[in-house]
N, C-alpha and C positions, 0 to 999 in steps of 0.2 A: 299608607301615609306617604310613601315614597313617590307616588304617582303625581302628587301636586307640584313639586318643583319641576318635574319633567314636563308637565303640561304647561307650566309658565314659560319654560324655555321654548317650547314649540310655538306658543303664542308670540313671544318676542321675535323668534325667527321669522314668523310669517308677517310681522309688522302690524298685527291687529291686536286690539284689546280684548279682554275676556268679557267685556260688557256686551249685552245682546245687540244684534243688528236691529235697525228700525226699518220697517217696510211701510212706506206711505203710499196709499192709493191715490190715483189721479182721477180727475173729473172727465167729462166727455170731451172729445176732440173738437177744437175750434179751428175752422178752416181760415187760413191766411190768404184770402182771395186776391190780395194785391201782389202776392209773390207768384207770378205766373210765367210761363214760357210758351214759345210757339209749339203748336201741335201740327206736325207734318202729316197732313191728310193726303192720301193718294187713291186713285181709282183701284179697284180690286186687282186688275192685271199687274199694274206697277207694284202694288203692295206685295203680291205673291212673288214677284221677281226679287224684291228686297229680302223677303224671308228666305228665299233659296240661297241668296248670297251669304246670309248670316246664320244658316241652320246649324252650324257647329257651336253656337253660343249656348252654353248649358242652361242659362236662365230664360232663354227665348222660347216662348210657347208658339208653335206653328199653327196657323189657321188650317183647320181640316177641310172637309167638303164644303162646297159653296153654301153660305149661310141661308137657311130657309127664311123667306119672307122679306128679304132686303131687296130694294130696287136696284136697277142698274146705276142709279145716281149715287149710291152709297160710297162713302169715302172712308178709308181705313188708315190705321196707324197702330203702332205698338207702344205701350206705356207700362211703366213699372207699377205693380200692385202687389203688396205683401211679399216682396222678394222675388217675384216672377215678372217677366216682361210679356204682357198678354195682349192679344188682339183687342182693338177698339174700333167701333164704326159710328159714323154719323150718317143718318139716312133721312131722306125727305127733300122738300123744296120749300120755297118761300110761300107758296100758295097753300099747301097741305100741312106745312109745319115740319119741324125736324125732331128726331129722337136720337138718343145716345144709347149705344149698346156696348157693354164692357164685359169681357170674358172673366168674370169675377171668380168662377170656379176653376179657371186655368186648365180647361180641358180641350181648348182649341175649337170649340163649337159655340158660335154666338147664338144659335137657335134656341138654346135652353137658358139663356140669360134674360133678365127683365129689360124692357125698354124704358128709358128715362125721358119723359117729354122735355123738350127744350122750349122754354117760355120766351116770348119776345120781350126784350128789355134793352134799355140803353146801358152801354158800358163805356168806361173810360180806359183806354189802353195807353201805349207808350207815348203817343203823340199828344196826350192830354185832352184831346177833343172827344166829346161824347158822340157815340155812333150807335145806330140800331144793331142789335145782335139777337141771336137765339142762345139761351143759356140753360144748361142742366146743372143742378146742384145735387150730387149724389151723397147720401148719408145713410149708410147701411152697415150690416155686419156680415162677415164671411167666415165660415168654418176654417179653423187653423189648428196647428199643433205646435206645442213646445215640448220636445221629448215625447213622453207618453201622455202628456196632458192635452186633452182636446178642449178647445175654447172657441169663442166667437170674437174675431178681431174686427175692430172698427175701421171702416174705409170711408174717407171723405175726399171728394174731388169735385172740381168745378170746371166745366167746359163751356166756352163761348165761341160761336162761329158768326162771322159777319159776311156781307155780300162783297167785301173788298178782296182784291187780289194782292199778294205780297211776294216779293222775291227774296227768299231766304239765302243767307250766306252759303256759298258753295254750290248753289243751284243755278240752272240756266233758264228755267221756265218758272213763271209765277204760279202760285197755288192759292187756294182759298185761305183767307186769314182766319185762323183758329188758334185759341190759346187754352192752356190747361193749368190749373192750380192744384197742388197736392200737398203743400206744406201745412202742417197743423201744430197746434199747441194743446197740451193737456196739463192742467194746473192741479196743485195740491199743496199741502203744508207738512213741514217736519218740525221737530222740536230739538233744541240744543240748549242744555243748561237752563231749562225753564222758559226759554223764549221760543215763540212760534214764528217760523220763517216760511214765507211763501216761496214756491218754486214752480217751474214749468219745464216739461220735457218737450222738445221740438222734434217732430218727425216728418218724413216725406214718404208718400205712397203707403202709409200705414205702418212703416218701420221706424222705430225709435231707438233701438239699442246698438246700432252700428257705430263705429268709431267716429265718423264724421256727422253724426247727429249731435244735438247739443242739449245742454241743461242750463236753465237760468235760475239763479238764486238771488233773492231780494236781500242782499247783504247789508244795505244801508237802511232798510226798513221804510223806504218811501212808497212801498206798495206798487212799484212800477217794474215791469219785466219787459225789456225791449229785445225782441228776437232779431232785429235788424242791426243792432250795435255789437258786432263781433269783437270790437276792440275794448269793450267795457270789462271791468274787473268782475262783473256779475255774469258774464257769458263764458260757459265752459263747453269745450268739446267732450264728447263721451270718452275719448281716448285719454283725457287728462286724469281721470280717476279720483284724484284727491281734491278735497275742498275743506276750508276752514270756516266753521259756522259758530259764531258767538264765542270765539276763542278755542273751540274744540275741533280737532282734526278727524276727518272721516274719509273712508274710501267709498265712492258712490258707484252704483251700477243702475242701469235702466232696463226694465223689462223690454223684450224685443218688440212687443206690440204696444208699449207705452202705458200699460195698466198700472205700473207702480215704479217707484224709485226706492232703492235700498241703500241705507247708510250704515256702514260698518265702522265703529269707533276704532281709532288708531292709537297706539301707545306712543308713536313718534310725533315730532312736531311737524306741522304743515306750514310752510312759509306764507307770509302775506301775499296775496295775489296782486301783481302789478297791473295797472290800467295802461293800455296802449293808446289812449285817447290824447288828442292835442292838449298841450299844456302840462301833461304829466311827465315826470322824470323818466327817461328811457331806462329800462332795466340794464344794469351793467353786465358785462361778460368779458371773457378773455379767449383768445384763440391763437393758434400757431398758423402762420400763412404757408403757402406752398414753398417758400424759400427758407423756412425754418425760423422765421422771426416771430417773436411774441408780441401781441397787440392786446391792449385793454381799452375799452370804450372810454373810461374815465380819463385816460391819458390824452384824449383829444379835446378836453374842455378848452374853451376859447376859440374853437373852430366849428364850422358848420359841417356836419357829417351826414352822408347819405349811406344808409344801410340798403344794399342792393341784394335782395333775395331773387336768385335767377337760376337759369339752367340752359345749356346749349340745346337741349331737347325742346325748349319752349320757343315757338315761332315768334311771339311778340318780343321776347328777350333778345333774340337774334336781330330782329328789325330795329330794336331800340339801341343796340350796342353802339353804332356810330354817333348817335345823338348824345348818349351818356359820356362817351369818350370826348366829344367836342366840349361838353359842359365842364368836364374835368380840366381839359387844357385851358379853357377860358378863365376858370375861377380858382384853380388850385393855388396860384401864387398869392391870391387874396385871402386864403384861409378856408378853402373848400376841400374836404377829403371824402373819399369813397372807401367803404369796406364791403367787399363782395363776399356773399355767402352762396356758394354754388351747391345745388342739390343733385346728387348722383354723379354718374360719369366717372371718368378716370382722370388722373392728374395730367397725363399726356394729352388727352383730348382738350382739357381746359386750357393748358398752357398754349397749345397750338392756336386755339381760338382767340385767347386774350392777346397773344403776340400779333396775330393778323389784324386785330381790331384796335391795337394800341391801347389796351386796357391795362395800364401800368400801375394801378393801385393794388393794395394787398387783397389777396383772394384766399379763402379757405374752402375746403371741400367737406361736405357732410354726406357720407355715403352709407352710413349704417341703416339699420331698420328703424323706421319711424314708429314712435317718437323718441324712444330712449337713445337710439344711436345717432340722433341728430339734435344735439342739445340747444343750438341757437335757434333752429326752426321751432323747437318745442317752446323755448322761452318767449319767442315773438309770435307764437301761435300761428305758424305758417298758414297763410290763406290762399296760396297758389301763386305761381310765378307769372309775370314779374310782380313783385310787391316791394314798394319802397317805403322806408321810414326816414324822414328828414329830421335831424336833430340839431337844435340850436347851440349857440356858444355856451349857454348855461346848462346844457345837458337835458333840456326839456324837448319834448316832441313838438316839432313845428308842423309836420304833415304826416299822416299815417294811413291815408286811404287814397294814395296817388298812384296812378298806373301809367302815366305818360311823362316822358322826359321834359316836354315843353312846360308842363305845370311846375316841375321841379326847378327848372331854369328861372321861371318867373319868381318863385319864392326866394331862391338863392339871391337873385339880383336885388330883391327888396331888402334882404338881410345884410347884404354887403354894401349897400348905399350909405 
């Protein structure tokens, strides 16, 4: 009988409830074909030179002997599939047609992998105009393991190649225009206090359980799950772990291959999740700046405040620094403030940079392990630098998806008129 109190103490210490965890299965993967990126295809010789330069990468699968059956016109790339970066080839021409070959078994040999025919189809890419292309839609399963468990992991990807040539950033020669989509959603339902709640796990290249994968919960019951709205209160990064569903707190985790979502009830309270969308009140916080002064966001009510999430390691942040400093000098006397949240680095490095660029507003450094060691980045669900949140005089968010100072200046000028 003495074991029961001890068990309760252990459960309290762990922060979880004695109630059973809920494991919810997900449905088939749905490909988000509109979320694509450029596929950098190269002739075999150039591709092998790329592999040689990067052969120290533990996740990179090297292409073995010359692939049997591929023509001299074949173009190659490396793409992530189920946690490995594997060879991929597009072979053929406009007369005979094209085929896609992906090293799904990650053995460096494209000769033992299936060919996926690329069908002629019209596609609409970044410029918005429809153009002829050849498209392969891969929907298959690949043997995988989780610990000692052997399973079949779902792989969905979509590749399109056009006859156009494009010049990619950082390149000196144009290449064939090709794109790849690998983002997917798998949906399911969970229950909390008798209510059924829809959810979806979002993955890339067949992986769903990494920290920067995401989970969507239909908190308001409108049956809508938007994987593009990262600022919504319904969008969770996997690293966030905690969720409040129908008034009940849970710790959530996602199966690596997206087969299920696990909810473990918590005995502690989980706070309401703030929305970072325009019109919502900005989450309050306090910090100590590099000069030892304490600041609280609510103390700036009545002023327009720019939260500047940045880093000296970020090229765009460095390029934007003069324009941000100019905006501060132009509008500060009229009620414009900036609070800088610097990611990583040392105080000495940040002081030197801010002094050189006349960035005289308060700065704080977050240098701990993400997410727990970087509370402001965690609170604002850091999306990558630079990222700006512009907050109005009433404490509500005016802009939350702005990446260029010129847009900030335009909005500030409107607010100060």
